[in-house]
C-alpha positions in Angstrom: 87.9 -33.9 325.0 90.2 -31.0 325.1 89.0 -27.4 324.4 91.5 -24.8 323.2 91.2 -21.1 322.2 93.5 -20.0 319.4 93.9 -16.3 318.3 95.4 -15.5 315.0 95.6 -12.3 312.9 94.3 -13.8 309.6 93.8 -10.7 307.5 95.7 -7.4 307.1 94.5 -5.0 304.4 95.5 -1.6 303.1 92.6 0.3 301.6 92.6 3.0 299.0 92.8 5.9 301.5 95.9 4.3 303.2 94.1 3.0 306.3 95.3 -0.4 307.5 92.6 -2.9 308.5 93.3 -5.9 310.7 91.2 -8.9 311.5 91.8 -11.3 314.3 90.0 -14.7 314.5 89.5 -16.5 317.7 88.9 -20.2 317.1 87.5 -22.6 319.6 89.0 -26.0 319.0 87.8 -29.4 320.3 90.2 -32.3 319.8 91.9 -30.4 316.9 88.6 -29.6 315.1 87.3 -26.0 315.0 83.8 -25.9 316.6 83.3 -22.1 316.7 85.0 -18.8 315.8 84.6 -15.1 316.3 86.2 -12.0 314.7 87.6 -8.8 316.1 88.7 -6.0 313.8 90.8 -2.8 314.0 91.3 0.0 311.6 94.2 2.5 311.7 94.6 5.8 309.9 98.0 6.9 308.6 100.2 7.8 311.5 98.2 6.0 314.2 100.1 4.5 317.2 100.2 0.8 316.3 103.0 -0.1 318.7 100.8 -2.6 320.5 100.1 -4.6 317.3 102.2 -7.6 316.2 105.4 -6.9 314.1 103.8 -8.1 310.8 101.0 -5.4 311.2 103.6 -2.8 312.0 105.7 -3.7 309.0 102.8 -3.6 306.6 101.6 -0.2 308.0 105.1 1.2 307.7 105.3 0.2 304.1 101.9 1.5 303.3 102.5 4.8 305.1 105.9 5.5 303.6 106.0 8.7 301.5 
């Protein structure tokens, strides 16, 4: 019976005003089966410092925020 915590960014959205919304899911796995999950969300306005976010988030924000 092995428990494992897996964190994945599962959703990146650009909304009408140009903000980028990011959702991270934390899954608790028991023997390969998900037994629980929680979400954490961030929202970034155009021009925000997103250097701590993964490259895929930075790339989507750069494309959304391009003039």
